[in-house]
N, C-alpha and C positions, 0 to 999 in steps of 0.2 A: 153550488146548490143553495137555494134559499128556503127557509122554513116560514111559512105564512100562517099566523095564528089568528083565529077569530076572537073577538072580544066577548067575554062571558061575564054575566052577572047573576046567573042562576043555573041550576042543574049541572054542577061540575064538582069534582073531587080534588082535594089537596093531598098529594102523595109525596112522601119524603124521597128526594133523589137518591139517597143512600140505598133505599130498597130497590129502586129502578136500576141502579148501577151495580147491584149485588151479583157479581159474576159466579158466586157459588151456587146460584139458582139458575136453572135453565130458563129460556125465554117462555116456555110453556108454564113453568111454575110461577114466574114473575107475573105473567098475564093473569093467571088464576088468582093469585094473591091480590093483585090490584083490583080485579073484579069484586072479590069478596070484601075488600076494604072500602069499596064504594057504596056498600049497603049500609042501612041504618044500624045503630049500635045494638038494637035488640033483635036483629035479623036472625032467623033460625036456619042453619045450614044442614044439608044432607047430601051425601055423595051422589045419590041418584038424582036429586033435584039439581045439583050443579051440572051434571051431565046433560040435562034437558036444555040447558042454556047454550049449548055449543053443538053446531051441526057437523063439526070436524072430529072432536074427541069423544070417545066412548068412556064407559065406566073404568076400564083398565088404565087409560091415560090419566083420568082425573085422580084415581087412587095414587098413581106414581107421583103426580105433581103434589098431592097433599102430603105424601111422605117426605118429599124434598122440603116442603114448607115447614113441616114439623121438625125435621133434622136441623134446619137453619134457625130454629127458635122462635118462629113467628106464630106457631099454632100449637095448642095442646088439646087433645080430645080425651076426656076422662069419663069412665063409666059411672053412671048414677045408679043408686040402689034405693029401692023402696024400704019402708020401715021393716018389712018382713025379710029383707035381704035379697029379694029378687031383682034382676036387672031391670032398669028403668030408663034405657036409652043412653045417649051420650051428651055430654056437656062440652061444647066447643068454645074455646077462648082464643080470640085472634088479636094480635097486636101489630103495630106498624114498625116497631123497633125490636130486634131479636132479644127475647127476654127469657124464654123457657129453655130448660135443659132438653137436649134431644130426646124425643119420646120413641121408645122401641116396642112398646106394647100396643101394636096397631090394632084398632078395633075391627070387628068383622064388617063385611059389606052390609048396608042397610037392607037391600033386597037384591040378590044376584040377578043380573039381567044378561041375556044372551048378547054377546058382543065379540068382535074380533080381538084376539090378543094384541096388546100394544107392543110396539118394537122396544119399549123401555123395559119390558119384563126381563129379568136377568136370572141366570142359573144360580141357585142357592148352594152354599157349601154343603149343607146336610142333605144329601140325596138319600134315597131309600137304601142304596148299597152301603153308603157310609153309616147310616143309622144301624143297619143290621150288623155290620162289622163291629161298630162301637158297642152295641148291646151285648154281643157275644163276649167282648173283652171285659165289659163292666160286670157281667154275670160271673165271670171267672174271678174278678177282683172282689166281688161281694162274698164269694165262697171263701176266698183266702183272707179277707179282712176280718179283724176282730169286731165284735159288737161294741159300739162306742160306749155302751153302758157299763162295759167291763173295763174300760180304760180310765185311768186316773186323769185329773185335770192337767197334770204335767205331761202325760203322753199326748193328750189332745192339743196342748199348747205347742208341742214339738211339730205335730202335723201342721198346725195353723201357721207357724213361723215360716215353714217352707213355701206355703202358698202366699203368705203375706209378703214375702220377699219379692215375689213376682208382680204384686199389684202396684200400679203406678202412682195412685193417690194415697198417701200414707195418713190421711186424716181419720181420726176416730178409731184407733187400733183397739182400745179396750172394749168398746161396744162391738167392734167387728168380731173379736174373739168370742164375746158372749153369744153373738148371733150364730157364729160357726159352731160353737159347742152345742147349742140347742138344736141346730140343724142335724148335726152328726148323731145325736141321741134320739132323734125322731124316727129314724128308720134304718134298717140294716143296709138299705140300698144307697144311703147317703155316705159315700166313701170319699177319701181324699182324691181318688182318681176321677170321680164324677165332678168334684169341685174344680179340679185342674182343667178338665175338659171345658167346663163352663167359662173359666177364666181365659182359656185359649180363644174361645169364640169372641169374648168381649174385647180382648186385646186386638184380635184381627179386625173386629168391627171399628175400633178406635183408629186403627192404622189405615183402613180403607177410606174412612171418612175424614182423615186428616184433622182430628179433633185437637183443638188447643187445650191447654191444661184446665181452664175454667169449666170446660164441658165434660170433664171426666168425673164420674161420680166419686164422692168421698168413700173411703174404704168402709166406714160404718154403714153407709147407705147401700152399697153394692152387696155386702154380706148379709144385709137385712132383707133378703128375698129378691133383690133386683138381679141376682145371677140367673133367675128363671125367666127373665125377659126373652121374648121371641125375637132374636136378632136376625136381621136380613143381611147375610154376609155373601158377597159375590164370590163365586168359585174362582180359584186361581190355580195355575198348574202346579202340581206337587205340593199343595198347601200343607197336607198332613205330614209330609216328609221334611219340609223346610221350616215348619211352624215353630218348633222349640227354640232354635237359634235366633231366628228373625224376631220373634216376639219378645224373647228375653232381652235382646239388645234394645228394642223399642221401649220396653217397660223401664229399663234403666235410664234411657234418655229422657223419657217423660217424667220420671221421678225427680230427675235433676232439674227439669224445668219447673216442676211444682214447688220445689224447695225455694226457687227464686220468685215465684209468683205471689203477688200481693192480693189476697182475696178478701181483704177487710170490708170492701164495699159490696160484696156479692150478697144476694138475698138468701143463700142457703148454706 
């Protein structure tokens, strides 16, 4: 087979082959990313606007491709606020070399449109049944747990140490404990069991996306509110029954990798 290329001196884009050959992205996501990178630097993107430029993909397919692009580090979408604190749209930053940490706080749709569900939609781990069951367990835990304001720093530190032992990136332990202590004292609903459940989800999220050490949040960052990120975790058979053993082993392996990883050149 021969590839015949036309000679071009205008109206073309230069794209890094590393992006084109990035097998961690589907062809759909790569195509969308290349389309977006072909636009001027000050171009404004919207999910609904992107969908209008394809006769094949709808909103759901565009959303799933954007999530892939975010998870690969090419895109970050951050909420903007007005001076009065009200939501003021989204600020999209797009790069041609993976730069950003995977984003898990996915923004809402610009304007929901009627569309057929995409085949890419996956079942999430946290179904209504799982939520109801978890809420019942956590309510029991709240009743049995002491109010954190009645606990000494020593008691809180013992709680924290058990959770910290499971967290894979051991950077920023002092700040992480300070954040944990403030979180525990904020509400009687903030119990060790709640935090362990949030950590279970994050560890499963890391595992399913095969994150390398540099993409795992520092402990000080995760304990500073990032445990509340809305994680999209694919359902797996008997996840809740197998979770503790599998995740503990994975966390230990990741911590070992982190100890050998040189992060001196990272921007965070």
